[in-house]
C-alpha positions, 0 to 999 in steps of 0.5 A, a space after each residue: 325808759 324806752 327811746 323812740 324816733 318819729 320821722 315826720 316830713 322834715 325831721 326825725 324827733 327823738 323822745 323818751 317814755 319813762 314808764 308804761 303806756 297805756 299808763 297803769 292808773 289811766 292818767 294822762 302821761 306827763 310831758 316835759 318840754 323846753 327850748 332850747 333845752 332838750 330831754 337831758 335838762 329834765 333828768 333831775 325833775 323826772 327822778 322825783 316822779 317815779 310813779 308817773 309815766 313821763 315823756 321828754 323829747 329833743 326839739 328838732 335840730 337839738 340833742 338827738 333830733 335832726 331836721 331836714 327842712 334846711 332851716 336852723 331857726 326856732 319857730 314856736 308853731 313849728 315846734 308845736 306841730 312836732 310836739 303834737 306829732 309826738 303826742 299822736 305817736 304815743 297813742 294817747 288822747 291828751 297829756 299833762 304838760 310841764 313846759 319851761 322857758 321857750 318850751 312854755 311858748 311852744 306849749 302855748 302855741 300847741 294849745 292854741 292850734 291843738 287845744 285837745 292835746 293838753 289837759 293841764 299846762 304848767 307854763 313856767 316863765 315863758 319869755 314873751 316880750 309882747 306882754 311887757 309894758 316895756 316891750 320896745 326896751 326889752 327888744 333893745 336889750 335882746 338885741 344887745 346880747 345878740 350884738 355882743 355874741 356876733 361881735 365877740 363870741 359865746 363868752 361875751 354873748 352869754 355874759 350879756 344874756 345873763 346881765 339882761 335876764 338878771 336885771 330886775 324891773 323894766 329896762 331903763 336907761 340905767 340898764 343900757 348905760 352899764 358897761 359890757 359885762 366881763 365874761 371872766 366874772 361868770 367863769 365864761 370863756 374870754 376867747 372867741 371860738 368863731 361859732 355864731 349859731 347858738 340858738 339862745 344867743 343869736 337871733 335864731 330863736 327871736 320868733 320864740 320871744 317875739 311870739 304873741 299869745 292868742 289870749 282868746 284861743 287860750 281862754 276858750 281851750 279846754 286846757 287848764 293853764 297855770 302860769 308859773 314863776 320861780 320865787 328867786 326870779 321876782 322882777 326879772 325878765 321872765 318873771 315879768 313876762 309870766 306876770 304879764 301872761 297871767 294877767 292877760 289870762 285873768 289869773 295870778 302866777 303860781 310861785 315855784 321854788 328856786 329860779 328860772 331853771 329851778 327844776 334842774 340839778 347839777 348838770 348845768 352848773 347852776 342847780 335849782 331845787 328839783 325836789 322842792 320844785 317837783 313837790 310843787 309841780 305835783 301839787 299843782 297837777 293834782 289840784 
């Protein structure tokens, strides 16, 4: 693995290349992206692709990447321009891409703006509120975990976030009638550390979940787009958004093993099935 830093007009992007460039077999490298996950989140998944040249990176303002634009929010189009800059710095015509969660939203923005950059995109559970039939209720649920975070800090906010993302089906009045979840039940801190800039729990990433995909642009792009969801995610928020996006693109979502973070190992305390996940990803990319 080699680590590189790319300076743009308003940030320094750190990215890792696992393998050779140009690739030994002439195949496009496989780029893995997430948001707010950085490159470390793909460690387990990358280990199951020793024969491929892989690229991972830290989005601006996260991990090893810094930003000088005076902002702390996350906007899909801004991150998409960053990913485009990294692809150009690789010296390749295009990449294959596995994109998870907010990274999948960034990847959709990338294909919309730079359609020649990606040959195949596997978009795994993009959290797109706009594609849901209960979009207004989903926005209310999103505001609920933000409000819990603002009022009581990380533990309360994360407990509320887990409750939202674990709820199966549309966000009904039964969901909103629930008592606030106890952070201690999830092993989360009950004391407030005073911080309020978590990119997941604050409204700093609302531009990601509020992103409206340009279906016409995606359909006309040369990119093969595969919308994916985890088998354990069925009925939950990000599985439903994957189904909604797939329907707009005229396809059925491809089912992967495990849950929303099913490609991850033990590093985040909620391991998936990275080996089985990698097998499915490899089959999708090779098909």
